[in-house]
C-alpha positions in Angstrom: -0.2 0.1 -0.1 1.5 3.2 -0.8 1.7 6.1 1.6 -1.3 8.3 1.3 -0.6 12.1 0.0 -2.3 15.2 0.8 -5.4 14.2 -1.1 -4.1 11.2 -3.0 -3.6 7.6 -2.2 -3.7 3.9 -3.6 -4.8 0.9 -1.9 -5.2 -2.6 -2.8 -6.4 -5.2 -0.3 -7.6 -8.5 0.0 -9.7 -10.5 2.6 -11.3 -14.0 3.0 -14.1 -12.3 5.3 -17.0 -10.7 4.0 -17.5 -8.6 7.2 -14.0 -7.3 6.9 -14.7 -6.4 3.2 -17.3 -4.0 4.0 -15.1 -2.4 6.5 -12.2 -1.8 4.0 -14.9 0.6 1.9 -13.0 3.8 2.6 -15.7 5.4 4.9 -18.6 4.3 3.0 -21.1 2.6 5.8 -21.9 -0.6 3.0 -23.0 -4.0 4.2 -22.2 -7.0 2.4 -24.7 -10.2 2.2 -23.5 -13.3 0.4 -26.5 -14.9 -1.8 -24.8 -18.2 -2.5 -22.8 -20.2 0.2 -19.1 -21.1 0.3 -16.2 -19.3 1.6 -15.6 -15.7 0.4 -12.7 -13.8 -1.5 -12.7 -10.2 -2.3 -10.1 -7.9 -3.3 -10.8 -4.0 -3.2 -8.5 -1.4 -4.7 -8.9 2.4 -4.3 -7.2 5.5 -6.1 -8.0 8.6 -4.8 -7.4 11.6 -6.4 -8.5 14.9 -6.0 -12.4 15.1 -6.4 -12.5 11.4 -7.8 -11.9 7.9 -6.7 -11.2 4.9 -9.1 -12.5 1.8 -7.4 -12.0 -2.1 -8.4 -13.9 -4.8 -6.7 -13.1 -8.7 -7.4 -15.6 -10.9 -5.7 -15.7 -14.6 -6.1 -19.3 -15.3 -4.4 -22.8 -13.8 -5.6 -23.4 -11.0 -2.9 -25.7 -7.8 -2.2 -23.9 -4.7 -1.3 -25.9 -2.0 -0.1 -26.0 1.1 1.8 -25.0 5.0 2.0 -22.2 6.3 -0.1 -21.8 10.4 -0.5 -24.7 12.3 -1.4 -22.6 15.1 -3.1 -21.0 12.9 -5.8 -22.0 11.0 -8.6 -20.9 7.2 -9.3 -19.9 5.8 -13.0 -19.2 1.9 -12.7 -18.9 -1.2 -15.3 -19.9 -4.8 -14.5 -17.2 -7.0 -15.4 -17.3 -10.9 -15.5 -21.3 -11.0 -15.7 -21.7 -14.7 -15.7 -25.4 -14.4 -14.3 -28.1 -12.2 -13.4 -27.2 -8.8 -11.8 -29.1 -5.9 -10.6 -28.5 -2.2 -9.7 -31.1 -0.2 -7.6 -33.6 -2.8 -8.7 -32.6 -2.7 -12.7 -31.1 -5.3 -14.4 -27.5 -5.3 -15.7 -26.8 -6.5 -19.0 -23.6 -6.9 -20.8 -21.8 -3.7 -21.8 -24.2 -1.6 -19.5 -22.8 1.0 -16.9 -24.2 1.9 -13.3 -24.7 5.7 -13.4 -26.3 8.3 -11.1 -26.2 9.9 -7.7 -23.6 8.2 -5.4 -25.9 8.9 -2.1 -26.7 5.1 -2.0 -25.8 1.7 -3.6 -27.7 -1.3 -3.8 -26.1 -3.8 -6.0 -26.7 -7.8 -6.6 -23.9 -9.4 -8.5 -23.4 -13.1 -9.4 -19.9 -15.0 -8.3 -16.8 -14.2 -10.3 -18.0 -10.4 -10.6 -15.9 -7.5 -11.0 -16.8 -3.8 -10.7 -15.0 -0.6 -12.2 -16.2 2.5 -11.3 -15.4 6.3 -10.9 -17.0 8.0 -8.1 -16.7 12.0 -8.9 -17.6 15.1 -6.6 -20.7 16.9 -8.0 -18.4 20.0 -8.3 -16.0 18.6 -10.5 -18.5 16.9 -12.4 -20.3 20.1 -13.5 -17.2 21.9 -14.2 -16.3 19.0 -16.6 -19.7 18.6 -17.9 -19.7 22.6 -18.8 -16.4 22.1 -21.0 -17.7 19.0 -22.8 -21.4 19.9 -23.2 -21.1 23.9 -22.7 -24.0 23.1 -20.2 -24.9 21.8 -17.2 -24.8 17.8 -16.6 -27.4 15.9 -17.6 -30.2 16.2 -15.2 -30.9 12.5 -15.4 -27.8 11.8 -13.3 -29.4 12.8 -10.6 -31.0 9.4 -10.5 -29.3 6.0 -10.2 -29.6 4.1 -13.8 -28.4 1.3 -15.7 -27.1 2.9 -19.3 -26.7 0.7 -22.3 -23.1 1.2 -24.0 -21.6 0.1 -27.3 -19.1 -2.6 -26.9 -16.3 -0.5 -28.3 -17.4 2.5 -25.6 -17.5 -0.3 -22.8 -14.0 -1.7 -23.7 -12.3 1.8 -23.9 -13.6 2.9 -20.5 -12.4 -0.4 -19.0 -9.0 0.0 -20.4 -8.7 3.3 -19.4 -9.5 2.6 -15.8 -7.2 -0.2 -15.5 -4.6 1.8 -17.0 -4.8 4.4 -14.0 -4.9 1.9 -11.8 -1.7 0.0 -13.2 -0.1 3.0 -13.8 -0.2 3.9 -10.1 0.7 0.6 -8.8 3.6 0.6 -10.9 4.8 4.0 -10.2 4.0 5.4 -6.7 5.6 8.5 -7.3 2.9 9.4 -9.3 0.9 10.3 -6.1 3.3 13.4 -5.4 2.9 14.7 -9.0 -0.4 16.9 -8.5 -0.4 18.0 -12.3 -0.1 14.4 -13.6 -2.8 13.2 -11.3 -5.3 16.4 -12.6 -4.4 15.1 -15.7 -5.2 11.4 -15.2 -8.5 12.4 -13.3 -9.9 14.9 -15.9 -9.3 12.1 -18.7 -11.3 9.6 -16.8 -14.0 12.2 -16.0 -14.2 13.5 -19.6 -14.1 9.7 -20.9 -17.3 8.9 -18.9 -19.2 12.5 -19.5 -18.7 12.0 -23.3 -20.1 8.5 -23.0 -23.5 9.2 -21.5 -26.4 10.5 -23.2 -28.0 13.9 -23.1 -31.3 12.3 -22.2 -32.6 9.1 -21.0 -36.1 7.5 -20.7 -36.7 7.4 -16.6 -40.5 6.4 -16.9 -39.5 2.9 -15.6 -37.9 4.1 -12.6 -41.2 5.1 -10.7 -42.1 1.2 -10.6 -38.7 0.3 -9.6 -38.8 2.6 -6.7 -42.1 1.3 -5.7 -40.6 -2.4 -5.7 -37.7 -1.3 -3.9 -39.7 -0.1 -1.1 -41.8 -2.8 -0.5 -38.2 -4.8 -0.1 -36.9 -2.2 1.9 -39.9 -2.5 4.6 -39.8 -6.0 4.5 -36.3 -6.2 5.4 -36.8 -3.5 8.0 -39.6 -5.2 9.7 -37.4 -8.2 9.9 -34.7 -6.3 11.7 -37.0 -4.7 14.3 -37.9 -8.0 15.8 -35.4 -10.5 15.1 -36.3 -13.2 18.0 -39.8 -13.4 16.6 -39.2 -13.4 12.6 -42.3 -12.8 11.0 -44.1 -15.4 8.7 -44.6 -14.6 5.2 -48.3 -14.2 5.8 -47.8 -11.7 8.9 -45.0 -9.8 6.8 -47.5 -9.2 3.8 -50.3 -8.1 6.3 -47.9 -5.9 8.0 -46.6 -4.5 4.4 -50.2 -4.3 2.8 -49.1 -6.4 0.0 -50.0 -9.9 -1.2 -47.5 -12.5 -1.0 -47.7 -12.7 -4.9 -46.9 -8.9 -4.8 -44.1 -9.3 -2.2 -42.6 -12.4 -4.1 -42.5 -10.2 -7.4 -41.0 -7.2 -5.6 -38.1 -9.2 -3.9 -37.4 -11.4 -7.4 -37.4 -8.2 -9.7 -35.1 -6.1 -7.2 -32.8 -8.9 -5.8 -33.2 -11.6 -7.8 -34.6 -14.3 -5.2 -37.7 -15.2 -2.9 -38.4 -13.0 0.3 -38.2 -16.2 2.7 -34.7 -17.2 1.0 -33.1 -13.5 1.1 -34.9 -12.8 4.7 -33.0 -15.9 5.9 -30.1 -15.3 4.7 -30.2 -11.9 6.1 -30.7 -13.4 9.6 -27.7 -15.7 9.3 -25.5 -12.9 8.3 -26.7 -11.2 11.6 -26.0 -14.0 13.9 -22.4 -14.1 12.3 -21.7 -10.4 12.8 -22.7 -10.6 16.5 -20.7 -14.0 16.8 -17.6 -12.0 15.2 -18.4 -8.9 17.8 -18.8 -11.0 20.9 -16.8 -10.9 24.1 -15.5 -13.5 26.0 -18.6 -14.7 28.4 -20.8 -12.1 26.7 -23.0 -14.7 24.9 -23.0 -18.3 23.3 -23.9 -19.6 19.8 -27.3 -20.9 21.1 -28.2 -17.6 22.8 -27.5 -15.6 19.5 -28.8 -18.0 17.1 -32.0 -17.6 19.2 -32.3 -14.1 19.4 -32.4 -14.1 15.4 -35.1 -16.8 15.4 -33.1 -20.0 14.8 -34.4 -22.6 17.4 -33.4 -26.0 15.5 -29.9 -25.7 16.2 -29.0 -28.8 14.3 -30.4 -27.1 11.4 -28.9 -23.7 11.9 -25.4 -25.0 12.2 -25.9 -26.7 8.9 -27.0 -23.7 7.2 -24.6 -21.9 8.7 -21.7 -24.0 7.5 -23.4 -24.1 4.1 -23.4 -20.5 4.0 -20.0 -19.5 5.5 -17.9 -22.6 5.2 -17.3 -22.9 9.0 -19.5 -23.7 12.0 -20.8 -21.0 14.2 -18.7 -22.3 16.9 -15.7 -22.0 14.6 -16.5 -18.2 14.2 -17.0 -17.6 17.6 -13.6 -19.1 18.8 -12.0 -17.0 16.1 -13.6 -13.8 17.3 -12.5 -14.5 21.2 -9.0 -15.6 20.3 
């Protein structure tokens, strides 16, 4: 890892723990939940430039990452290694598509073997570059979060430009102490992204997408509010005011899996976080499992091991050690 300069730094880290991966996010409070079982491996690389951050994520497991980022910035990202379904803010991601828009929050479901290459740009810098490129303000649709189709050539060019920025700084850490070179690098990346964006975009579908995501968010909020008494699907539907068919549809369209499966995964991850944060004598595996509604210890241990590649008692022992 290079030594951080005043406003520029480069960091590349690997981890085999999904919660540690969340803590490496450079100040962004994101949560990560594996949507498929097995041992997790992830790599995160950041290049912080004045007014912009280049990001590369490499993940071996299908997962959902969601949470807050920076409301005063705009994000541009590419999905690479897309061998399966992916969704960005409740919208399906296709090959050669980009994830674009206000970076106040992130909600991304990705398949195994996924790689993300992105650039998060301060709003003031974005307006400055857009005025130079368009002789006008940045397109107003950038205040939303949308999936934008790109041509294969443009997708390839953007991928190459961001990879080159990361590899150049990794090979020559001294660049971080050259403000003029960093500004040229940053401006080139931001201009490439602005030039690749359409001036106008059809946003009519976003209203339906947002409505589905609100149903999903409400269901997750209810499950978190009473962990020791997990609601049945029928009770959940009543509390939300939606039919089971509608609830299932909203989860499938927004996250790509059923509400029952996702909410169970959410509870398994919650147990794991509490196991990893446990202090000696504070709680047992049985106590924490019961707190999140798991009463059959044998089935819980089986499901936990299938999801995380280890028994819950192993997680607790490692935390206490």
